[in-house]
DRENKOLDO-712487 format. One record per residue (C-alpha): residue in three letters; x, y, z. Coordinates in steps of 0.05 Angstrom, whole numbers, padded with zeros to 5 digits, always signed. Example, Ala and Ser with C-alpha at 12.3 -4.5 7.8 and 13.67 -1.06 7.14 Angstrom:
ALA+00246-00090+00156SER+00273-00021+00143
END
This chain:
UNK+03228+01935+01034UNK+03154+01959+01041UNK+03137+02022+01012UNK+03098+02070+01055UNK+03040+02107+01022UNK+03037+02184+01033UNK+02962+02187+01007UNK+02915+02137+01036UNK+02875+02095+00986UNK+02815+02146+00979UNK+02760+02079+00962UNK+02782+02047+01023UNK+02785+02105+01071UNK+02713+02125+01045UNK+02694+02050+01046UNK+02709+02049+01118UNK+02679+02113+01138UNK+02623+02094+01099UNK+02614+02030+01136UNK+02622+02041+01210UNK+02652+02099+01239UNK+02618+02157+01199UNK+02545+02171+01183UNK+02517+02223+01140UNK+02468+02272+01174UNK+02412+02233+01141UNK+02444+02169+01158UNK+02446+02192+01236UNK+02372+02220+01233UNK+02348+02152+01204UNK+02386+02113+01254UNK+02359+02157+01312UNK+02291+02147+01285UNK+02295+02072+01284UNK+02327+02068+01352UNK+02267+02115+01380UNK+02217+02065+01349UNK+02249+02010+01370UNK+02249+02036+01441UNK+02181+02058+01439UNK+02159+01993+01411UNK+02195+01953+01471UNK+02162+02004+01517UNK+02090+01990+01482UNK+02107+01917+01487UNK+02125+01921+01567UNK+02060+01963+01577UNK+02016+01915+01547UNK+02048+01859+01591UNK+02040+01898+01647UNK+01973+01922+01633UNK+01956+01846+01618UNK+01986+01827+01686UNK+01949+01882+01721UNK+01877+01859+01689UNK+01897+01784+01714UNK+01916+01811+01784UNK+01846+01850+01788UNK+01809+01782+01761UNK+01851+01739+01815UNK+01837+01786+01868UNK+01767+01795+01855UNK+01749+01726+01867UNK+01740+01708+01938UNK+01779+01652+01968UNK+01751+01599+02013UNK+01770+01613+02082UNK+01777+01551+02112UNK+01808+01538+02178UNK+01874+01516+02148UNK+01869+01571+02100UNK+01859+01623+02151UNK+01920+01593+02191UNK+01963+01596+02131UNK+01946+01669+02125UNK+01957+01693+02201UNK+02019+01650+02215UNK+02065+01693+02165UNK+02028+01755+02185UNK+02041+01750+02260UNK+02111+01730+02244UNK+02117+01796+02200UNK+02076+01834+02253UNK+02130+01812+02308UNK+02188+01837+02260UNK+02158+01903+02251UNK+02151+01914+02327UNK+02220+01894+02340UNK+02245+01949+02291UNK+02204+01994+02331UNK+02149+02006+02280UNK+02076+02018+02295UNK+02045+01999+02228UNK+02051+01951+02172UNK+02025+01946+02101UNK+01990+01881+02096UNK+01957+01887+02029UNK+01965+01929+01966UNK+01917+01918+01908UNK+01890+01962+01847UNK+01837+02014+01863UNK+01790+01977+01808UNK+01773+01930+01871UNK+01736+01986+01896UNK+01665+02001+01872UNK+01683+02074+01866UNK+01759+02063+01844UNK+01786+02092+01909UNK+01741+02157+01921UNK+01716+02141+01989UNK+01787+02116+02011UNK+01821+02184+01989UNK+01768+02227+02014UNK+01772+02187+02084UNK+01694+02171+02075UNK+01676+02131+02139UNK+01637+02085+02087UNK+01702+02062+02049UNK+01695+01994+02073UNK+01631+01987+02033UNK+01668+02004+01965UNK+01710+01938+01975UNK+01701+01878+01932UNK+01737+01815+01924UNK+01797+01795+01967UNK+01806+01862+01994UNK+01734+01857+02018UNK+01758+01792+02052UNK+01818+01820+02084UNK+01773+01876+02109UNK+01726+01827+02146UNK+01784+01789+02172UNK+01813+01849+02207UNK+01738+01868+02232UNK+01722+01802+02262UNK+01790+01777+02287UNK+01838+01830+02293UNK+01806+01896+02312UNK+01786+01861+02381UNK+01862+01846+02392UNK+01873+01921+02383UNK+01895+01927+02319UNK+01867+01984+02273UNK+01867+01984+02200UNK+01873+02042+02152UNK+01869+02044+02075UNK+01907+02092+02031UNK+01921+02110+01964UNK+02000+02096+01958UNK+02004+02111+01886UNK+01985+02164+01835UNK+01999+02142+01765UNK+01986+02201+01728UNK+01964+02240+01783UNK+01902+02196+01791UNK+01889+02149+01848UNK+01922+02077+01834UNK+01931+02023+01885UNK+01904+02019+01953UNK+01948+02000+02016UNK+01918+01971+02077UNK+01959+01985+02140UNK+01951+01948+02208UNK+01968+02001+02263UNK+01985+01986+02336UNK+02017+02026+02387UNK+01994+02096+02411UNK+01917+02090+02416UNK+01905+02152+02375UNK+01850+02143+02323
END
C-alpha cells in the first residue's frame, strides 16, 4: 500500500515552479525584453530584405527594355486580355503598372500635384510604358492617369498607372 504525503516535497515543487511554470518578476521582465529584441531583430531583418528588394526593383525598372515587335506582342497580348476581363466586370479603368516613385526625377511630386508635365519626370520602364500608351493606345481611345497609390509614413510612395475607357470625360 502506498503512503500519501500530505505535504509536498518542497524542493521538487520549487524546482518545477522555477523551471517552467513560474517566473519571478525579474525573470518575466528579462524574458519580455528578450522577446521584444528578437521581434525587433526579425522586423529589422525583414525591413532590410524589403529595402534590398525595393532597390533591386528600382535598378531593374530603371533600365529600359528592348521593345522588339515580339516583346511588344508579349506585353500587349496579356494587357488586352486583362482589359477585356475588366470590361466584362463593368469596370472602366485598370491599373496596368505600379512602380516606386524613385523612378520619377521628382519622386512623384508632379504626379501628386496633377502637373500636366508629369510625364517628363518619368524614367526607365515607366517612361516606356507612358510612350507605349502615347504612341499606340491613346489613338484607340484609352486615357492614362498616374496616381500616388501608397503613402508610407505620410510621404508619396508607389505610383500607379491606370488605363481608362468608357465615358469621355477627361
